[in-house]
SETOR-726477 format. One record per residue (C-alpha): residue in three letters; chain; y, x, z. Coordinates in steps of 0.1 Angstrom, whole numbers, m for minus. Layout:
! SETOR-726477
FIMI  rest  kette      v      u      w
FIMI   ALA      A      Y      X      Z
...
//
This chain:
! SETOR-726477
FIMI  rest  kette      v      u      w
FIMI   UNK      A   m650    229    239
FIMI   UNK      A   m641    207    268
FIMI   UNK      A   m615    181    265
FIMI   UNK      A   m592    199    290
FIMI   UNK      A   m594    231    268
FIMI   UNK      A   m584    212    238
FIMI   UNK      A   m554    199    257
FIMI   UNK      A   m544    234    268
FIMI   UNK      A   m546    248    232
FIMI   UNK      A   m528    218    220
FIMI   UNK      A   m501    222    245
FIMI   UNK      A   m499    262    238
FIMI   UNK      A   m495    254    203
FIMI   UNK      A   m466    231    208
FIMI   UNK      A   m447    253    231
FIMI   UNK      A   m452    285    211
FIMI   UNK      A   m428    280    183
FIMI   UNK      A   m402    267    211
FIMI   UNK      A   m410    300    230
FIMI   UNK      A   m404    321    199
FIMI   UNK      A   m370    305    189
FIMI   UNK      A   m358    308    225
FIMI   UNK      A   m366    346    225
FIMI   UNK      A   m351    352    193
FIMI   UNK      A   m321    334    201
FIMI   UNK      A   m320    354    235
FIMI   UNK      A   m323    387    214
FIMI   UNK      A   m297    378    189
FIMI   UNK      A   m272    369    216
FIMI   UNK      A   m279    403    235
FIMI   UNK      A   m274    420    202
FIMI   UNK      A   m242    403    197
FIMI   UNK      A   m229    408    232
FIMI   UNK      A   m239    445    228
FIMI   UNK      A   m221    447    195
FIMI   UNK      A   m189    429    208
FIMI   UNK      A   m189    451    238
FIMI   UNK      A   m190    483    217
FIMI   UNK      A   m163    469    194
FIMI   UNK      A   m141    461    223
FIMI   UNK      A   m142    496    240
FIMI   UNK      A   m109    512    237
FIMI   UNK      A   m126    548    238
FIMI   UNK      A   m149    544    208
FIMI   UNK      A   m150    574    186
FIMI   UNK      A   m159    577    152
FIMI   UNK      A   m193    583    139
FIMI   UNK      A   m203    620    140
FIMI   UNK      A   m196    636    107
FIMI   UNK      A   m226    653     89
FIMI   UNK      A   m210    689     93
FIMI   UNK      A   m185    701    121
FIMI   UNK      A   m163    730    109
FIMI   UNK      A   m164    760    131
FIMI   UNK      A   m142    787    113
FIMI   UNK      A   m106    784    103
FIMI   UNK      A    m99    753    125
FIMI   UNK      A    m64    739    129
FIMI   UNK      A    m51    742    162
FIMI   UNK      A    m48    707    183
FIMI   UNK      A    m10    714    188
FIMI   UNK      A     m7    716    150
FIMI   UNK      A    m27    685    145
FIMI   UNK      A     m7    664    172
FIMI   UNK      A     26    677    159
FIMI   UNK      A     21    666    122
FIMI   UNK      A      7    631    134
FIMI   UNK      A     35    626    156
FIMI   UNK      A     61    635    131
FIMI   UNK      A     46    611    103
FIMI   UNK      A     42    581    129
FIMI   UNK      A     74    587    143
FIMI   UNK      A     91    586    111
FIMI   UNK      A     78    552     99
FIMI   UNK      A     92    537    131
FIMI   UNK      A     64    513    132
FIMI   UNK      A     52    523    167
FIMI   UNK      A     68    522    202
FIMI   UNK      A     57    543    233
FIMI   UNK      A     37    565    211
FIMI   UNK      A     15    590    228
FIMI   UNK      A     m6    614    207
FIMI   UNK      A    m32    638    224
FIMI   UNK      A    m56    661    208
FIMI   UNK      A    m86    677    225
FIMI   UNK      A   m109    700    205
FIMI   UNK      A   m100    682    172
FIMI   UNK      A   m105    647    186
FIMI   UNK      A    m73    626    182
FIMI   UNK      A    m63    601    208
FIMI   UNK      A    m38    575    198
FIMI   UNK      A    m19    553    222
FIMI   UNK      A     12    532    219
FIMI   UNK      A     21    499    204
FIMI   UNK      A     28    482    171
FIMI   UNK      A     33    446    157
FIMI   UNK      A      8    444    131
FIMI   UNK      A    m28    451    128
FIMI   UNK      A    m23    468     95
FIMI   UNK      A      0    494    111
FIMI   UNK      A    m26    504    136
FIMI   UNK      A    m53    506    108
FIMI   UNK      A    m30    527     88
FIMI   UNK      A    m25    549    117
FIMI   UNK      A    m62    555    122
FIMI   UNK      A    m69    562     87
FIMI   UNK      A    m42    587     86
FIMI   UNK      A    m54    603    117
FIMI   UNK      A    m90    605    104
FIMI   UNK      A    m79    621     72
FIMI   UNK      A    m59    646     87
FIMI   UNK      A    m73    682     82
FIMI   UNK      A    m99    695    109
FIMI   UNK      A    m98    660    128
FIMI   UNK      A   m136    653    141
FIMI   UNK      A   m129    619    156
FIMI   UNK      A   m101    592    164
FIMI   UNK      A    m98    574    194
FIMI   UNK      A    m80    543    191
FIMI   UNK      A    m60    530    219
FIMI   UNK      A    m30    512    199
FIMI   UNK      A    m21    479    209
FIMI   UNK      A     m7    453    187
FIMI   UNK      A     20    432    202
FIMI   UNK      A     36    406    179
FIMI   UNK      A     72    404    181
FIMI   UNK      A     96    378    166
FIMI   UNK      A    125    393    148
FIMI   UNK      A    151    368    143
FIMI   UNK      A    174    391    122
FIMI   UNK      A    145    399     98
FIMI   UNK      A    136    363     95
FIMI   UNK      A    172    354     86
FIMI   UNK      A    172    383     62
FIMI   UNK      A    139    367     43
FIMI   UNK      A    154    333     44
FIMI   UNK      A    189    344     30
FIMI   UNK      A    172    363      4
FIMI   UNK      A    152    336     m8
FIMI   UNK      A    183    314     m9
FIMI   UNK      A    200    340    m30
FIMI   UNK      A    171    343    m54
FIMI   UNK      A    170    304    m58
FIMI   UNK      A    208    305    m65
FIMI   UNK      A    205    332    m90
FIMI   UNK      A    177    312   m106
FIMI   UNK      A    199    279   m106
FIMI   UNK      A    228    300   m122
FIMI   UNK      A    205    314   m149
FIMI   UNK      A    192    278   m156
FIMI   UNK      A    225    261   m152
FIMI   UNK      A    230    257   m190
FIMI   UNK      A    195    242   m192
FIMI   UNK      A    201    218   m163
FIMI   UNK      A    235    206   m178
FIMI   UNK      A    215    202   m209
FIMI   UNK      A    190    180   m189
FIMI   UNK      A    215    160   m173
FIMI   UNK      A    232    152   m206
FIMI   UNK      A    199    140   m219
FIMI   UNK      A    195    116   m191
FIMI   UNK      A    230    104   m197
FIMI   UNK      A    222     98   m235
FIMI   UNK      A    189     79   m220
FIMI   UNK      A    211     57   m199
FIMI   UNK      A    235     50   m228
FIMI   UNK      A    206     44   m253
FIMI   UNK      A    190     21   m225
FIMI   UNK      A    221      1   m220
FIMI   UNK      A    228     m4   m259
FIMI   UNK      A    191    m14   m264
FIMI   UNK      A    191    m39   m237
FIMI   UNK      A    224    m54   m250
FIMI   UNK      A    210    m57   m287
FIMI   UNK      A    177    m73   m273
FIMI   UNK      A    197    m99   m255
FIMI   UNK      A    213   m111   m284
FIMI   UNK      A    182   m109   m306
FIMI   UNK      A    155   m124   m282
FIMI   UNK      A    170   m159   m280
FIMI   UNK      A    169   m162   m317
FIMI   UNK      A    132   m152   m317
FIMI   UNK      A    128   m183   m294
FIMI   UNK      A    109   m168   m269
FIMI   UNK      A    106   m181   m233
FIMI   UNK      A    129   m168   m205
FIMI   UNK      A     98   m150   m189
FIMI   UNK      A     88   m132   m222
FIMI   UNK      A    124   m122   m229
FIMI   UNK      A    124   m106   m192
FIMI   UNK      A     90    m88   m201
FIMI   UNK      A    104    m75   m233
FIMI   UNK      A    137    m61   m217
FIMI   UNK      A    118    m45   m188
FIMI   UNK      A     91    m29   m210
FIMI   UNK      A    119    m14   m232
FIMI   UNK      A    138      0   m203
FIMI   UNK      A    106     16   m191
FIMI   UNK      A     97     31   m223
FIMI   UNK      A    132     45   m231
FIMI   UNK      A    134     61   m196
FIMI   UNK      A     98     77   m199
FIMI   UNK      A    110     92   m233
FIMI   UNK      A    145    106   m217
FIMI   UNK      A    128    120   m187
FIMI   UNK      A    103    138   m207
FIMI   UNK      A    130    152   m231
FIMI   UNK      A    150    163   m201
FIMI   UNK      A    120    179   m184
FIMI   UNK      A    112    200   m215
FIMI   UNK      A    147    208   m218
FIMI   UNK      A    152    222   m182
FIMI   UNK      A    115    240   m180
FIMI   UNK      A    112    256   m215
FIMI   UNK      A     76    265   m211
FIMI   UNK      A     68    226   m207
FIMI   UNK      A     58    207   m236
FIMI   UNK      A     53    168   m240
FIMI   UNK      A     16    174   m243
FIMI   UNK      A     18    191   m209
FIMI   UNK      A     41    165   m193
FIMI   UNK      A     18    136   m205
FIMI   UNK      A    m12    155   m191
FIMI   UNK      A      6    156   m157
FIMI   UNK      A     15    122   m159
FIMI   UNK      A    m20    110   m166
FIMI   UNK      A    m37    134   m137
FIMI   UNK      A     m9    121   m113
FIMI   UNK      A    m16     84   m124
FIMI   UNK      A    m52     86   m113
FIMI   UNK      A    m42     95    m78
FIMI   UNK      A    m14     73    m77
FIMI   UNK      A    m35     47    m88
FIMI   UNK      A    m59     49    m61
FIMI   UNK      A    m32     54    m35
FIMI   UNK      A    m10     24    m47
FIMI   UNK      A    m37      1    m61
FIMI   UNK      A    m22    m31    m48
FIMI   UNK      A     12    m23    m63
FIMI   UNK      A     m2    m16    m98
FIMI   UNK      A    m23    m48    m93
FIMI   UNK      A      8    m68    m87
FIMI   UNK      A     24    m49   m118
FIMI   UNK      A     m2    m57   m143
FIMI   UNK      A     m4    m93   m129
FIMI   UNK      A     34    m96   m134
FIMI   UNK      A     31    m85   m170
FIMI   UNK      A      6   m111   m177
FIMI   UNK      A     25   m138   m159
FIMI   UNK      A     58   m128   m180
FIMI   UNK      A     39   m125   m210
FIMI   UNK      A     22   m159   m212
FIMI   UNK      A     18   m183   m182
FIMI   UNK      A     25   m219   m180
FIMI   UNK      A     55   m216   m155
FIMI   UNK      A     90   m203   m156
FIMI   UNK      A    122   m199   m138
FIMI   UNK      A    132   m235   m124
FIMI   UNK      A     97   m249   m124
FIMI   UNK      A     82   m263    m90
FIMI   UNK      A     49   m247    m82
FIMI   UNK      A     23   m255    m55
FIMI   UNK      A     m1   m227    m47
FIMI   UNK      A    m21   m227    m15
FIMI   UNK      A      5   m227     12
FIMI   UNK      A     36   m220    m12
FIMI   UNK      A     55   m249    m22
FIMI   UNK      A     88   m246    m40
FIMI   UNK      A    112   m237    m71
FIMI   UNK      A    106   m204    m88
FIMI   UNK      A    140   m186    m89
FIMI   UNK      A    129   m152   m104
FIMI   UNK      A    100   m136   m117
FIMI   UNK      A     98    m99   m116
FIMI   UNK      A     71    m74   m128
FIMI   UNK      A     60    m69    m90
FIMI   UNK      A     68   m101    m74
FIMI   UNK      A     78   m138    m77
FIMI   UNK      A    105   m151    m55
FIMI   UNK      A    102   m189    m47
FIMI   UNK      A    127   m211    m29
FIMI   UNK      A    108   m239     m7
FIMI   UNK      A    121   m275     m5
FIMI   UNK      A    133   m267     31
FIMI   UNK      A    156   m238     18
FIMI   UNK      A    135   m207     28
FIMI   UNK      A    129   m180      2
FIMI   UNK      A     95   m168     m1
FIMI   UNK      A     87   m135    m21
FIMI   UNK      A     50   m139    m33
FIMI   UNK      A     32   m109    m49
FIMI   UNK      A     21   m118    m85
FIMI   UNK      A    m15   m110    m78
FIMI   UNK      A    m14   m140    m54
FIMI   UNK      A     m2   m164    m80
FIMI   UNK      A    m24   m148   m108
FIMI   UNK      A    m57   m151    m87
FIMI   UNK      A    m53   m186    m72
FIMI   UNK      A    m49   m219    m88
FIMI   UNK      A    m13   m229    m94
FIMI   UNK      A     m1   m266    m97
FIMI   UNK      A     30   m267   m120
FIMI   UNK      A     48   m298   m107
FIMI   UNK      A     74   m298   m136
FIMI   UNK      A     55   m285   m166
FIMI   UNK      A     60   m322   m181
FIMI   UNK      A     94   m341   m181
FIMI   UNK      A     79   m369   m160
FIMI   UNK      A     53   m374   m134
FIMI   UNK      A     32   m404   m124
FIMI   UNK      A     37   m420    m88
FIMI   UNK      A     12   m443    m73
FIMI   UNK      A     17   m464    m42
FIMI   UNK      A     m7   m490    m25
FIMI   UNK      A      7   m528    m20
FIMI   UNK      A    m11   m552     m1
FIMI   UNK      A     m7   m591     m2
FIMI   UNK      A    m23   m618     20
FIMI   UNK      A    m56   m634     10
FIMI   UNK      A    m40   m668      6
FIMI   UNK      A    m15   m655    m20
FIMI   UNK      A    m19   m658    m59
FIMI   UNK      A    m29   m625    m74
FIMI   UNK      A    m13   m634   m107
FIMI   UNK      A     19   m642    m93
FIMI   UNK      A     20   m614    m70
FIMI   UNK      A     13   m590    m98
FIMI   UNK      A     42   m606   m119
FIMI   UNK      A     65   m602    m89
FIMI   UNK      A     57   m565    m81
FIMI   UNK      A     59   m557   m118
FIMI   UNK      A     95   m572   m123
FIMI   UNK      A    105   m555    m89
FIMI   UNK      A     94   m521   m105
FIMI   UNK      A    109   m523   m137
FIMI   UNK      A    144   m534   m123
FIMI   UNK      A    144   m500   m104
FIMI   UNK      A    168   m470   m120
FIMI   UNK      A    147   m441   m111
FIMI   UNK      A    115   m457   m132
FIMI   UNK      A    110   m442   m166
FIMI   UNK      A    110   m468   m193
FIMI   UNK      A     91   m451   m219
FIMI   UNK      A     62   m453   m198
FIMI   UNK      A     44   m487   m188
FIMI   UNK      A     41   m496   m152
FIMI   UNK      A      5   m502   m143
FIMI   UNK      A     m6   m526   m115
FIMI   UNK      A    m41   m531   m108
FIMI   UNK      A    m59   m550    m81
FIMI   UNK      A    m77   m522    m66
FIMI   UNK      A    m98   m534    m35
FIMI   UNK      A   m106   m561     m8
FIMI   UNK      A    m89   m546     22
FIMI   UNK      A    m95   m554     58
FIMI   UNK      A    m66   m578     59
FIMI   UNK      A    m50   m579     24
FIMI   UNK      A    m56   m577    m13
FIMI   UNK      A    m44   m541    m21
FIMI   UNK      A    m27   m535    m56
FIMI   UNK      A    m25   m499    m69
FIMI   UNK      A     11   m497    m83
FIMI   UNK      A     20   m467   m106
FIMI   UNK      A     49   m458   m126
FIMI   UNK      A     66   m427   m143
FIMI   UNK      A     95   m408   m129
FIMI   UNK      A    115   m374   m130
FIMI   UNK      A     91   m344   m121
FIMI   UNK      A    110   m326    m93
FIMI   UNK      A     98   m334    m54
FIMI   UNK      A    133   m350    m47
FIMI   UNK      A    134   m371    m76
FIMI   UNK      A     96   m384    m66
FIMI   UNK      A    108   m393    m31
FIMI   UNK      A    140   m410    m43
FIMI   UNK      A    119   m431    m66
FIMI   UNK      A     91   m439    m42
FIMI   UNK      A    119   m451    m18
FIMI   UNK      A    136   m473    m42
FIMI   UNK      A    105   m488    m57
FIMI   UNK      A     92   m497    m21
FIMI   UNK      A    122   m515    m10
FIMI   UNK      A    123   m533    m42
FIMI   UNK      A     86   m546    m41
FIMI   UNK      A     94   m556     m3
FIMI   UNK      A    125   m577    m12
FIMI   UNK      A    108   m594    m41
FIMI   UNK      A     76   m604    m22
FIMI   UNK      A     99   m617      7
FIMI   UNK      A    120   m636    m17
FIMI   UNK      A     88   m652    m34
FIMI   UNK      A     73   m661     m2
FIMI   UNK      A     44   m639     m5
FIMI   UNK      A     30   m624     29
FIMI   UNK      A     25   m586     31
FIMI   UNK      A      0   m588     62
FIMI   UNK      A     m5   m565     87
FIMI   UNK      A    m41   m555     99
FIMI   UNK      A    m57   m586    116
FIMI   UNK      A    m93   m590    132
FIMI   UNK      A   m111   m621    134
FIMI   UNK      A   m137   m622    162
FIMI   UNK      A   m169   m647    156
FIMI   UNK      A   m195   m658    184
FIMI   UNK      A   m227   m671    178
FIMI   UNK      A   m224   m696    209
FIMI   UNK      A   m195   m715    223
FIMI   UNK      A   m177   m697    252
FIMI   UNK      A   m168   m715    283
FIMI   UNK      A   m130   m711    293
FIMI   UNK      A   m117   m710    326
FIMI   UNK      A    m84   m716    337
FIMI   UNK      A    m66   m695    364
FIMI   UNK      A    m56   m708    401
FIMI   UNK      A    m19   m707    390
FIMI   UNK      A    m24   m727    358
FIMI   UNK      A    m44   m753    379
FIMI   UNK      A    m17   m756    405
FIMI   UNK      A      8   m760    376
FIMI   UNK      A    m11   m788    362
FIMI   UNK      A    m16   m805    393
FIMI   UNK      A     20   m804    399
FIMI   UNK      A     30   m819    365
//
């Protein structure tokens, strides 16, 4: 077999399935079009019955009168026109529902001596405002009757909620008196109060639901709450994350109301910690509401976790000054400051050989709040400056000395030469 013949057979084998698919699709489409055309023909008649009666046939007038009387009585059809020829019924007119048209066709087909039915009925939907109003009023009336029947149960449910509110208030009042005696922190006290409130209200709402809906049991209520909690958990993931983070923060965490913290770009004093968020007042007065998950996931510097904080500054003296004398002058100046804690030692260490000075690292302890630290630093810096000035110890500013390997020739300007000659 030649190469050309092989290529031809290969091409035919590739195109043959495609041709078969196209032909089958065209055939199916033609059948569907034919079926739809037959279905849409208004003059379609019933299939030919297996046996057509000849003797004792009811007259066409009797069939028409009977069908017209029945269809007119139903008041479902308008412009009704019924014609019967040789036991074939022709139905024409309009109705508002498909079910009405199908019912009329079945009725005519089941009438005695009818051989076939030609359906020319049209369905025209109409909006009946009065009927719609009646349906709405009936629904509202049924709801009103149901509410009246359940009114004793509803009153009992509301009473259960009232009792729940009273129990919650009494429980919270008792806990507010007992928790301080247990030596619990403010955050842990808030957590106990909030969890107690949530638990009491869950029980109260469950009891009220069982009272209003007698078929509901606590097990069903818990099942509904469990299933709904899954969907709500996915929808409000961030809210629940902040909720559990708030519980952990309130339960046991190293900061509380009144503490100054530093977390990322948030700096300030904690004013309130709730289940979902923490309110922080910045040092510039702005209030920031921070989600609890942010504080729980990121490192937090608690500035006021201890009653005092250490502050460090760098103080430089000239290279010609006596280091021991300079250290003693600085120590006395720092010890004399009111904002410096006397229960902690003042530490002064020679730190490095600076570019223009010998640098001392001066460290002392003061109150932990940011404003206290700024006030103490201001007092210490001023006292050290005054003490060094009184002792005649220079605090140098940056200087630079230039060395040249060979002597440089100097040249005076013309104005300097004229001045020298005049003098």
